[in-house]
MMTF fields as JSON, N, C-alpha, C and O atoms, coordinates in Angstrom:
{
  "mmtfVersion": "1.0.0",
  "mmtfProducer": "UNKNOWN",
  "numBonds": 319,
  "numAtoms": 320,
  "numGroups": 80,
  "numChains": 1,
  "numModels": 1,
  "chainsPerModel": [1],
  "groupsPerChain": [80],
  "chainIdList": ["A"],
  "bondAtomList": [4, 2, 8, 6, 12, 10, 16, 14, 20, 18, 24, 22, 28, 26, 32, 30, 36, 34, 40, 38, 44, 42, 48, 46, 52, 50, 56, 54, 60, 58, 64, 62, 68, 66, 72, 70, 76, 74, 80, 78, 84, 82, 88, 86, 92, 90, 96, 94, 100, 98, 104, 102, 108, 106, 112, 110, 116, 114, 120, 118, 124, 122, 128, 126, 132, 130, 136, 134, 140, 138, 144, 142, 148, 146, 152, 150, 156, 154, 160, 158, 164, 162, 168, 166, 172, 170, 176, 174, 180, 178, 184, 182, 188, 186, 192, 190, 196, 194, 200, 198, 204, 202, 208, 206, 212, 210, 216, 214, 220, 218, 224, 222, 228, 226, 232, 230, 236, 234, 240, 238, 244, 242, 248, 246, 252, 250, 256, 254, 260, 258, 264, 262, 268, 266, 272, 270, 276, 274, 280, 278, 284, 282, 288, 286, 292, 290, 296, 294, 300, 298, 304, 302, 308, 306, 312, 310, 316, 314],
  "bondOrderList": [1, 1, 1, 1, 1, 1, 1, 1, 1, 1, 1, 1, 1, 1, 1, 1, 1, 1, 1, 1, 1, 1, 1, 1, 1, 1, 1, 1, 1, 1, 1, 1, 1, 1, 1, 1, 1, 1, 1, 1, 1, 1, 1, 1, 1, 1, 1, 1, 1, 1, 1, 1, 1, 1, 1, 1, 1, 1, 1, 1, 1, 1, 1, 1, 1, 1, 1, 1, 1, 1, 1, 1, 1, 1, 1, 1, 1, 1, 1],
  "groupList": [{"groupName": "MET", "atomNameList": ["N", "CA", "C", "O"], "elementList": ["N", "C", "C", "O"], "formalChargeList": [0, 0, 0, 0], "bondAtomList": [1, 0, 2, 1, 3, 2], "bondOrderList": [1, 1, 2], "singleLetterCode": "M", "chemCompType": "L-PEPTIDE LINKING"}, {"groupName": "THR", "atomNameList": ["N", "CA", "C", "O"], "elementList": ["N", "C", "C", "O"], "formalChargeList": [0, 0, 0, 0], "bondAtomList": [1, 0, 2, 1, 3, 2], "bondOrderList": [1, 1, 2], "singleLetterCode": "T", "chemCompType": "L-PEPTIDE LINKING"}, {"groupName": "ASP", "atomNameList": ["N", "CA", "C", "O"], "elementList": ["N", "C", "C", "O"], "formalChargeList": [0, 0, 0, 0], "bondAtomList": [1, 0, 2, 1, 3, 2], "bondOrderList": [1, 1, 2], "singleLetterCode": "D", "chemCompType": "L-PEPTIDE LINKING"}, {"groupName": "ALA", "atomNameList": ["N", "CA", "C", "O"], "elementList": ["N", "C", "C", "O"], "formalChargeList": [0, 0, 0, 0], "bondAtomList": [1, 0, 2, 1, 3, 2], "bondOrderList": [1, 1, 2], "singleLetterCode": "A", "chemCompType": "L-PEPTIDE LINKING"}, {"groupName": "SER", "atomNameList": ["N", "CA", "C", "O"], "elementList": ["N", "C", "C", "O"], "formalChargeList": [0, 0, 0, 0], "bondAtomList": [1, 0, 2, 1, 3, 2], "bondOrderList": [1, 1, 2], "singleLetterCode": "S", "chemCompType": "L-PEPTIDE LINKING"}, {"groupName": "ILE", "atomNameList": ["N", "CA", "C", "O"], "elementList": ["N", "C", "C", "O"], "formalChargeList": [0, 0, 0, 0], "bondAtomList": [1, 0, 2, 1, 3, 2], "bondOrderList": [1, 1, 2], "singleLetterCode": "I", "chemCompType": "L-PEPTIDE LINKING"}, {"groupName": "GLN", "atomNameList": ["N", "CA", "C", "O"], "elementList": ["N", "C", "C", "O"], "formalChargeList": [0, 0, 0, 0], "bondAtomList": [1, 0, 2, 1, 3, 2], "bondOrderList": [1, 1, 2], "singleLetterCode": "Q", "chemCompType": "L-PEPTIDE LINKING"}, {"groupName": "LYS", "atomNameList": ["N", "CA", "C", "O"], "elementList": ["N", "C", "C", "O"], "formalChargeList": [0, 0, 0, 0], "bondAtomList": [1, 0, 2, 1, 3, 2], "bondOrderList": [1, 1, 2], "singleLetterCode": "K", "chemCompType": "L-PEPTIDE LINKING"}, {"groupName": "VAL", "atomNameList": ["N", "CA", "C", "O"], "elementList": ["N", "C", "C", "O"], "formalChargeList": [0, 0, 0, 0], "bondAtomList": [1, 0, 2, 1, 3, 2], "bondOrderList": [1, 1, 2], "singleLetterCode": "V", "chemCompType": "L-PEPTIDE LINKING"}, {"groupName": "ARG", "atomNameList": ["N", "CA", "C", "O"], "elementList": ["N", "C", "C", "O"], "formalChargeList": [0, 0, 0, 0], "bondAtomList": [1, 0, 2, 1, 3, 2], "bondOrderList": [1, 1, 2], "singleLetterCode": "R", "chemCompType": "L-PEPTIDE LINKING"}, {"groupName": "HIS", "atomNameList": ["N", "CA", "C", "O"], "elementList": ["N", "C", "C", "O"], "formalChargeList": [0, 0, 0, 0], "bondAtomList": [1, 0, 2, 1, 3, 2], "bondOrderList": [1, 1, 2], "singleLetterCode": "H", "chemCompType": "L-PEPTIDE LINKING"}, {"groupName": "GLY", "atomNameList": ["N", "CA", "C", "O"], "elementList": ["N", "C", "C", "O"], "formalChargeList": [0, 0, 0, 0], "bondAtomList": [1, 0, 2, 1, 3, 2], "bondOrderList": [1, 1, 2], "singleLetterCode": "G", "chemCompType": "PEPTIDE LINKING"}, {"groupName": "GLU", "atomNameList": ["N", "CA", "C", "O"], "elementList": ["N", "C", "C", "O"], "formalChargeList": [0, 0, 0, 0], "bondAtomList": [1, 0, 2, 1, 3, 2], "bondOrderList": [1, 1, 2], "singleLetterCode": "E", "chemCompType": "L-PEPTIDE LINKING"}, {"groupName": "LEU", "atomNameList": ["N", "CA", "C", "O"], "elementList": ["N", "C", "C", "O"], "formalChargeList": [0, 0, 0, 0], "bondAtomList": [1, 0, 2, 1, 3, 2], "bondOrderList": [1, 1, 2], "singleLetterCode": "L", "chemCompType": "L-PEPTIDE LINKING"}, {"groupName": "TYR", "atomNameList": ["N", "CA", "C", "O"], "elementList": ["N", "C", "C", "O"], "formalChargeList": [0, 0, 0, 0], "bondAtomList": [1, 0, 2, 1, 3, 2], "bondOrderList": [1, 1, 2], "singleLetterCode": "Y", "chemCompType": "L-PEPTIDE LINKING"}, {"groupName": "ASN", "atomNameList": ["N", "CA", "C", "O"], "elementList": ["N", "C", "C", "O"], "formalChargeList": [0, 0, 0, 0], "bondAtomList": [1, 0, 2, 1, 3, 2], "bondOrderList": [1, 1, 2], "singleLetterCode": "N", "chemCompType": "L-PEPTIDE LINKING"}, {"groupName": "CYS", "atomNameList": ["N", "CA", "C", "O"], "elementList": ["N", "C", "C", "O"], "formalChargeList": [0, 0, 0, 0], "bondAtomList": [1, 0, 2, 1, 3, 2], "bondOrderList": [1, 1, 2], "singleLetterCode": "C", "chemCompType": "L-PEPTIDE LINKING"}, {"groupName": "PRO", "atomNameList": ["N", "CA", "C", "O"], "elementList": ["N", "C", "C", "O"], "formalChargeList": [0, 0, 0, 0], "bondAtomList": [1, 0, 2, 1, 3, 2], "bondOrderList": [1, 1, 2], "singleLetterCode": "P", "chemCompType": "L-PEPTIDE LINKING"}, {"groupName": "TRP", "atomNameList": ["N", "CA", "C", "O"], "elementList": ["N", "C", "C", "O"], "formalChargeList": [0, 0, 0, 0], "bondAtomList": [1, 0, 2, 1, 3, 2], "bondOrderList": [1, 1, 2], "singleLetterCode": "W", "chemCompType": "L-PEPTIDE LINKING"}],
  "groupTypeList": [0, 1, 2, 3, 4, 5, 6, 7, 8, 9, 8, 3, 3, 3, 10, 2, 11, 3, 3, 12, 13, 5, 8, 1, 5, 8, 14, 11, 15, 11, 3, 8, 4, 12, 5, 3, 13, 2, 11, 10, 3, 11, 3, 13, 13, 0, 12, 15, 16, 4, 3, 1, 2, 17, 12, 12, 13, 8, 11, 6, 17, 18, 1, 9, 8, 7, 6, 3, 13, 3, 1, 4, 14, 15, 9, 14, 7, 13, 2, 1],
  "groupIdList": [1, 2, 3, 4, 5, 6, 7, 8, 9, 10, 11, 12, 13, 14, 15, 16, 17, 18, 19, 20, 21, 22, 23, 24, 25, 26, 27, 28, 29, 30, 31, 32, 33, 34, 35, 36, 37, 38, 39, 40, 41, 42, 43, 44, 45, 46, 47, 48, 49, 50, 51, 52, 53, 54, 55, 56, 57, 58, 59, 60, 61, 62, 63, 64, 65, 66, 67, 68, 69, 70, 71, 72, 73, 74, 75, 76, 77, 78, 79, 80],
  "secStructList": [7, 6, 6, 7, 3, 3, 3, 3, 3, 3, 3, 3, 3, 7, 6, 6, 1, 7, 3, 3, 3, 3, 3, 3, 3, 3, 7, 6, 6, 1, 7, 3, 3, 3, 3, 3, 3, 7, 2, 2, 2, 2, 2, 2, 2, 2, 2, 2, 6, 6, 7, 1, 1, 4, 4, 4, 4, 6, 6, 7, 5, 2, 2, 2, 2, 2, 2, 2, 2, 2, 2, 2, 2, 2, 6, 6, 7, 7, 7, 7],
  "xCoordList": [170.745, 170.537, 169.197, 168.901, 168.283, 167.253, 166.069, 165.035, 166.266, 165.21, 165.429, 164.673, 166.375, 166.589, 165.607, 165.368, 165.057, 164.213, 164.197, 164.816, 163.505, 163.553, 162.666, 161.517, 163.317, 162.298, 162.009, 160.989, 162.728, 162.458, 163.147, 164.245, 162.465, 163.045, 162.849, 161.771, 164.027, 163.723, 164.584, 165.613, 164.203, 164.703, 165.882, 165.717, 166.822, 167.89, 168.599, 168.388, 169.458, 170.147, 171.624, 172.201, 172.067, 173.572, 174.5, 174.011, 175.862, 176.765, 176.742, 177.316, 176.027, 175.971, 174.574, 174.303, 173.738, 172.238, 171.362, 170.167, 171.665, 170.791, 170.042, 170.595, 168.885, 168.174, 168.7, 169.167, 168.612, 169.055, 167.985, 167.28, 168.069, 167.232, 168.18, 169.128, 167.705, 168.458, 167.55, 166.48, 167.949, 167.246, 167.641, 168.81, 166.708, 167.28, 166.89, 165.719, 167.949, 167.621, 167.768, 168.662, 166.681, 166.725, 166.977, 166.311, 167.823, 168.242, 167.416, 166.862, 167.389, 166.863, 167.233, 166.542, 168.491, 169.077, 168.978, 169.442, 168.311, 167.936, 168.923, 168.736, 170.046, 170.993, 170.304, 169.466, 170.879, 170.279, 171.186, 172.233, 171.164, 172.087, 171.386, 170.289, 172.062, 171.479, 172.47, 173.69, 171.627, 172.242, 171.786, 170.63, 172.867, 172.276, 172.413, 173.346, 171.292, 171.078, 170.943, 170.041, 171.83, 171.89, 170.582, 169.859, 170.412, 169.171, 168.933, 167.81, 169.88, 169.8, 169.262, 168.219, 170.176, 169.691, 168.397, 167.658, 168.072, 166.775, 165.629, 164.618, 165.742, 164.841, 164.579, 163.49, 165.785, 165.712, 164.92, 164.138, 165.179, 164.605, 163.037, 162.268, 162.706, 161.305, 160.609, 159.587, 161.198, 160.554, 160.647, 159.596, 161.581, 161.644, 160.691, 160.359, 160.132, 159.138, 157.874, 156.987, 157.72, 156.379, 156.054, 154.877, 157.001, 156.499, 156.357, 157.235, 155.387, 155.243, 155.548, 155.687, 155.718, 156.063, 156.996, 156.832, 157.988, 159.105, 158.584, 159.118, 157.569, 157.0, 156.556, 156.502, 156.297, 155.837, 157.092, 156.938, 158.2, 159.45, 159.496, 160.168, 158.866, 158.949, 158.403, 157.431, 159.065, 158.886, 159.406, 159.341, 159.922, 160.483, 161.758, 162.515, 162.076, 163.315, 164.603, 164.649, 165.756, 167.095, 167.393, 167.884, 167.085, 167.76, 167.252, 168.0, 166.054, 165.767, 166.646, 166.93, 167.088, 168.008, 169.47, 170.181, 169.801, 171.147, 171.089, 171.977, 169.922, 169.769, 169.656, 170.166, 169.076, 169.179, 170.6, 171.032, 171.277, 172.667, 173.66, 174.637, 173.367, 174.329, 173.99, 174.876, 172.798, 172.413, 172.923, 173.396, 172.778, 173.289, 174.706, 175.157, 175.524, 176.97, 177.306, 178.147, 176.565, 177.18, 176.796, 177.309, 175.907, 175.816, 177.129, 177.295, 177.856, 179.317, 180.332, 181.403, 180.006, 180.745, 180.7, 179.627, 181.887, 182.029, 182.373, 183.341, 181.462, 181.837, 183.15, 183.543, 183.868, 185.202, 185.568, 186.65],
  "yCoordList": [195.578, 196.151, 195.521, 195.588, 194.862, 194.261, 195.164, 194.679, 196.384, 197.557, 197.849, 198.633, 197.309, 197.769, 197.038, 195.835, 197.837, 197.071, 197.494, 198.524, 196.79, 197.315, 198.551, 198.645, 199.416, 200.674, 200.833, 201.458, 200.379, 200.343, 199.307, 198.85, 198.95, 198.008, 198.399, 198.807, 198.246, 198.529, 197.441, 197.029, 197.016, 196.288, 197.07, 198.205, 196.48, 197.264, 196.152, 194.96, 196.576, 195.673, 195.707, 196.705, 194.522, 194.256, 194.667, 195.144, 194.501, 194.82, 193.96, 194.301, 192.608, 191.677, 191.847, 191.236, 192.691, 192.853, 191.944, 192.019, 191.198, 190.278, 191.119, 192.09, 190.782, 191.66, 191.356, 190.254, 192.439, 192.146, 193.206, 194.044, 192.94, 193.801, 194.682, 194.271, 195.995, 196.917, 197.214, 197.796, 196.832, 196.93, 198.107, 198.202, 199.078, 200.062, 199.756, 199.559, 199.723, 199.431, 200.704, 201.526, 200.81, 201.812, 201.47, 200.548, 202.044, 201.485, 202.326, 203.392, 201.786, 202.678, 204.065, 204.914, 204.12, 205.524, 206.572, 207.712, 205.996, 206.701, 206.645, 207.27, 205.809, 205.66, 204.727, 203.854, 205.134, 204.283, 203.592, 204.227, 202.629, 201.877, 201.073, 200.559, 200.962, 200.139, 199.05, 199.181, 197.757, 196.535, 195.938, 195.835, 195.621, 194.904, 193.341, 192.797, 192.779, 191.385, 190.687, 191.014, 189.808, 189.016, 188.263, 188.022, 187.972, 187.131, 185.846, 185.519, 185.308, 184.061, 184.632, 184.29, 185.52, 186.193, 186.778, 186.576, 187.552, 188.112, 187.109, 187.28, 186.039, 185.014, 184.374, 184.025, 184.299, 183.737, 184.647, 184.162, 185.944, 186.818, 187.085, 187.483, 186.887, 186.874, 185.617, 185.741, 184.522, 183.218, 183.305, 182.974, 183.645, 183.675, 184.554, 184.295, 185.651, 186.598, 186.39, 187.238, 185.228, 184.926, 185.915, 186.09, 186.578, 187.915, 187.576, 186.949, 187.965, 187.674, 188.825, 188.785, 190.116, 191.353, 192.052, 192.207, 192.492, 193.261, 194.157, 194.143, 194.978, 195.893, 195.114, 195.768, 194.121, 193.226, 193.088, 192.699, 193.364, 193.271, 194.545, 194.484, 195.616, 196.818, 196.349, 195.604, 196.816, 196.565, 195.222, 195.004, 194.402, 193.313, 193.591, 194.453, 192.717, 192.973, 192.766, 191.953, 193.54, 193.306, 191.857, 191.441, 191.104, 189.751, 188.953, 188.057, 189.112, 188.356, 188.68, 187.733, 189.916, 190.051, 189.431, 188.896, 189.598, 188.909, 187.405, 186.837, 186.831, 185.357, 184.996, 183.923, 185.729, 185.53, 185.487, 184.585, 186.558, 186.787, 185.71, 185.376, 185.235, 184.095, 182.806, 182.039, 182.588, 181.322, 181.372, 180.376, 182.597, 182.54, 182.392, 181.579, 182.98, 182.82, 181.265, 180.658, 180.75, 179.35, 178.453, 177.337, 178.703, 177.59, 177.192, 176.093, 178.02, 177.773, 176.886, 176.446, 176.712, 175.951, 174.471, 173.942, 173.766, 172.481, 171.752, 172.04, 170.601, 169.628, 169.085, 168.68, 169.069, 168.362, 167.514, 166.927],
  "zCoordList": [-85.604, -86.881, -87.303, -88.496, -86.364, -86.536, -87.025, -87.484, -86.909, -87.347, -88.723, -89.296, -89.317, -90.889, -91.811, -91.7, -92.721, -93.577, -94.915, -95.186, -95.947, -97.351, -97.467, -97.037, -98.066, -98.251, -99.691, -99.982, -100.604, -102.164, -102.936, -102.618, -103.968, -104.824, -106.261, -106.695, -107.039, -108.501, -109.23, -108.695, -110.34, -111.439, -112.28, -112.727, -112.402, -113.213, -114.114, -113.887, -115.156, -115.852, -115.249, -114.817, -115.305, -114.713, -115.847, -116.871, -115.713, -116.666, -117.725, -118.759, -117.64, -118.751, -119.469, -120.503, -118.869, -119.467, -118.692, -118.978, -117.877, -117.067, -116.018, -115.5, -115.726, -114.663, -113.325, -113.037, -112.434, -111.087, -110.344, -110.907, -109.022, -108.166, -107.234, -106.565, -107.345, -106.624, -105.415, -105.59, -104.214, -102.843, -102.047, -101.674, -101.732, -100.839, -99.371, -99.049, -98.474, -97.085, -96.386, -96.59, -95.428, -94.324, -92.988, -92.517, -92.273, -91.115, -89.905, -90.173, -88.639, -87.688, -87.291, -86.728, -87.709, -87.408, -88.611, -88.585, -89.636, -90.806, -91.991, -93.035, -91.742, -92.857, -93.864, -93.639, -95.087, -96.135, -96.986, -97.114, -97.549, -98.564, -99.547, -99.324, -100.699, -101.816, -102.129, -102.229, -102.293, -102.503, -104.005, -104.415, -104.62, -105.863, -105.524, -104.934, -106.024, -105.931, -107.447, -108.217, -107.735, -109.151, -109.192, -108.226, -110.286, -110.546, -109.554, -109.171, -109.269, -108.314, -106.835, -106.277, -106.386, -105.143, -105.055, -104.092, -106.1, -106.149, -106.268, -105.588, -107.124, -106.983, -105.572, -105.116, -104.999, -103.57, -102.526, -101.708, -102.622, -101.831, -102.172, -101.297, -103.24, -103.836, -103.116, -102.44, -103.307, -102.85, -101.307, -100.758, -100.529, -99.22, -98.624, -97.467, -99.252, -98.918, -99.489, -99.401, -100.118, -100.753, -101.775, -102.091, -102.319, -103.133, -104.744, -105.336, -105.267, -106.85, -107.477, -108.699, -106.746, -107.393, -106.603, -105.393, -107.237, -106.347, -105.354, -104.245, -105.59, -104.648, -103.452, -102.411, -103.4, -102.237, -101.317, -100.159, -101.752, -100.771, -99.857, -98.827, -100.15, -99.419, -97.973, -97.848, -97.017, -95.658, -94.899, -93.689, -95.882, -95.347, -94.74, -95.187, -93.497, -92.913, -93.659, -94.582, -93.258, -93.654, -93.871, -94.921, -92.861, -92.691, -93.811, -94.201, -94.443, -95.435, -96.706, -97.439, -97.019, -97.935, -97.625, -98.477, -96.241, -95.808, -96.23, -96.867, -95.79, -95.952, -97.518, -97.84, -98.483, -99.809, -100.367, -101.084, -99.96, -100.421, -99.955, -100.624, -98.863, -98.207, -98.922, -99.298, -99.093, -99.79, -101.36, -101.905, -102.0, -103.263, -103.223, -104.03, -102.476, -102.511, -102.313, -102.976, -101.357, -100.779, -101.806, -101.737, -102.874, -103.776, -104.558, -105.087, -104.561, -105.18, -104.085, -104.505, -102.981, -102.12, -102.477, -102.768, -102.46, -102.626, -101.517, -100.813, -101.271, -100.164, -100.348, -101.441, -99.252, -99.306, -98.241, -98.262]
}
């Protein structure tokens, strides 16, 4: 799935009114999916891609989205 990349990005309001990024991913076989990133994951994606505007994310590989989601999720892990 290394040929998957961001095709489109839009800002939307989450159920609580907070801003989130809706990222459209297009895969090498033509399949398309949308992924919602909360504010934290969206900020991580922007930072990891050195983007200052959501439109600058277009063309970035899917792995950047995956990394932002994983990092955002793992912020809740407690060291035991």
